N, C-alpha and C positions, 0 to 999 in steps of 0.2 A: 347370592351367587349360586348356591347349591340347589335352589328351587326352580330356577329359570332355565329353559333349554338354551343351549349354546348354538349360535350360528357364526360360522367363520366365513368372512367375506374378504378375501385377500387380493388386493391389486397386485398384478405381476410386477416384480422389480425388473429393470432393464436387463434383457438377456435371460430371464428366468421365467419358467412357466409357473402359474399359480400353484399347481399341485406339487411342485418341487419344494414348496415351503411347508408341506406336511412331511415331517421327518419320522422315520421309524414306523411307517404305516404297516401294520401286520394283523393277520387274522389270529384271533384267540377264542377261547370259550371259557368264560368265567361266570360264576354266580356271585352277584354283588348285592350289598345291602347298604343303605344310607342311615343317617342318624334318626330319621323319621320311621324307620322300619320298612321302607319301600324296597322291593326286591326286583331286580332285573338281571338279564344276562348280557354280558359284554361280549361282542363278537369282533370288535376291532379296537386296537390301540394306536395312538399317534401322538406326536409332539408338534406343537405349533408355537408361534410367537406368543400366544396367549397362555401357553402351558400345556400340560399333558391332558389329553382328552380320551374318552371312551365313546364308541358307538354302541349304544345299548338297545336291547329289545325287551319289550314287555312280553313274557312267554305266553300270556293268555290273549292279549289283544293284537299282538304282532307289531305294535307301534314302535318306531325307532326314534331315538333322541341322541344328540351329542351332549355328553356330560363331562364336567371337570373330574378327572380321575381322583383328585384329592377329596372329593365329596363322598367317595364310595369305598367300602372295604370289600375286596374281591378275593375269591379263591378259585383255583382251577376246578373245572367240572368236566363232565363227559356227556356224549350223546346218550349213553345208556342211563346215566343218572337223571337226565332231563326227558327221558322217553315218554313220560306221561303228560308232558306239557303240550298244549295245542301247537306251539311253535315247532317243537321237534317232530311232532306227527306230520306237520306240513312239509318240513324239510325232507322227510323220508317217505314221501308219497311214492307208492310203487310205480315202477316203469311199466309202460305197455310193452308186450312182447314185440320184438322186431319181426318184420315179415321174413319168410324163409329166404335165406341167402342174402338178405340186405346187410350192407356194411354200416348202416346208420339207423338212428331212431328218428321218426317223424312225429312232431307234436307230442313229445314226452312231458311228463310232469303233471301239474295241475291244469286240467283242460276244461273242467266244469265246476262251478261254484255251488255252494249250498244255499238252500232257501229259495224264496221267491225273488222276482225281479231279475236283473242282469247287471253285468259289470262292463263298463265301457273302458277299453284300453286302446291306446294309439301308439304306434311305433314311429320313432324318430330316427330312422336309418340315415346314414350319410347321404346328403342330397345337395344338388346345386340350387334347386328351387327353394324359395322361402317357405316358411310355415304357412299352412292354409288357415289364415286367421278367420275366414268365414266359418269354418268348422268350429273354432273356439267360440265365436259369437253365437253359433247355434246352440252349443252346450250351455252357455250362460243364460240363454232365454228359457231354459228348463227350470230355472230357479236358482236362488243363492246357494253357494257352496255345492254346486253339482259335482259329484265325485267322478274323477277320471284318473286312470293310471297311465302315465306316459313313459314308455320304454325308450330311454334315451341312450344313444351311442355317443362315445367321447368325441368322435370326429364331427358329428352333427353339432354338438355343443360348441366346439372350438370354432366352427365355421359360421355359426348363427347366433352370435352373442346378443344381438338386438332382439331376435325372436325369443331367446331364452329369458332375457330380462322382461320382455312383454308377458310371458307366461308367469314369471314370478310375481309380477305386479297384479295380474288377474287373481292369483291366489291370495296375495296380501290384502286386497280389498274385499275378499270374501266372495268373489264371483264364482270361483272354482275351488274345489278341494283336490289338489293334485298330489298323487302318490308317484314318486320318482322310482321307476323300475330300471335296473341295469340291463342294457342291451348290448354289452361288450364295448370295447373302445374303438377298434378299427372296423368291425362288421365286415370282414373280408367276403368278397363275392366275385366269382368269375363266371359271366354268362356262358351257358352251354356246357360247363364242366359238371361231371357227375357229382351228385350230392355227397357221396362218400368221400370226396376230396375237395369239398367246397365249404363255404361259410367258416365256422370255427374248426372244421375238419380239414381245412387247407394245410398241407404239409408246412411245418415250421411255426405254426401259430403257438404262442405262449398263452395257454388258457388262464394261468394265474394272473398274468399281467393284464389280460383282457378284462378280467373281473375287477381287480383292485384299482387299476388306473382310472377306470370310469368313476368308481366311488370317490377316489381322491379328487378328481376334477369337480365332481358335484359339490363336495364339501368345501373345496377351495373357492367355489363360485357362490357359496352362501346357502346351499340346500343340504338336505339330509337324505341319504339313500334309504330306500326301503329294504325289506328282506327278500324282495322278488328279483329274479333274473329271467330274462327271456332270451332264448337262443336266436341268433340271426337266422331267418328263414324257417324257424321252428325245427332246425336240424341239429341233432346231437348224436352221441353214441354213449355206450356205458361209461367210458373213461371220462367224458365231459360231464355226464350226470354226477359221477363221483366227485369231480372237482368242485362242482357247485355245492354239493352236500358238505364237502370238507370245509368250505367257506361259510357254511350255515346259512345258505340262501335257499329259497323256494323256487323251483323251476316252474315258470309260468307259461302254459300253452294257451290254447283257445279252442272253443268248439263253435265259434262263429266268425271266421274270417269272411266278412260279409260278401265279398265278390264271389265266394264259392259256397256260401252257407246253405245248409238245409234249413227247413223250418226250425225256428229257435224255441227252446223250451225254457221254463224257469231255471235260473241259475246259470244261464249262458254267459260265457266270457267272450265278449265281442272284440273283434280286432279290425282296426282300420289304420290307414297310414296318412296322418295329417302333415307329412313332410313335403307335400307337393307332388309326390310320385304316384298317387293313386286317386285321382279325381273321381273315377268310376265308383270306387268304394264309398267315398264320401257322399256322392249323389245318391247311392243306394241307401246309405244310412239315413239321409234326410227323407227319402221316399218312404222307408219303413217306419221312420218316426212319425211322419204325417199320417200314415195309415194305421198307426197304433199296433204295429207288428213286432215291436221290441218289448220284451217282458219288462214290466214296471214293478217296483220302483228301481231306479238306477242306484247301485250300492257301491260303497268303497271296497276296493279289492282286498283289504285286510279281512273283510268278512267272508271271503270266498272259501278258504280252506276249511 
């Protein structure tokens, strides 16, 4: 039991949402060790029908796992105590300075990865249209376990259960290596409204709930959240950046939103929208892929910081 990763797949009881069956879900920061001497950081605690669980992070690889709490001995730690780890350096990546008089930050956080190749990321913002499965098929043709980071919003997941299950199945058979990135729960957006009062900067938004509710839904639907968070619209401010850091997540930007991208250099973090709302971006991705204009190899987002 203590050597195998946990997956929680909870069918909703009548009248109850799946994530409501994760009780006491909370953010923590603890240094943990098991009987075999493995060391990890716990960033979330929760109780489920299967018992108390931890969401843990390998501080060097950034890999996350759900673990039975009973299998680990944990003590509280701090950002300062973990400052030398690769994980904490990624969490505290410096902000880009805001433009003069701007009330928001645009594309803050990790916007370019290290090394050769590039990192494919796709945003699943709330949408009426179905998942663009042709894009997924194109990724699979690149080879087995093609890495892709999918930034998923809670509302997209609740409205596209069949598409989400399709993605899970593609990962389970080894066609894709999917990293699940938190993209907030509601992903609020009002067309035409100033960015300083839009997206997660919309008045009244509960940033903590937007972060944790998406994680709870992913876990309740059988998947494991990564350490990455992408702001809707890539718009944030200093307070939102602090909220993400307090929850020990890495703010993920992009330097290659393909419909607006300049020539891409090695380490590019590519951004497309396979939620049905950006066919032009997906066509451009295919065109650049065919012309060998995307830096290779494609790499897992955990390697970017």
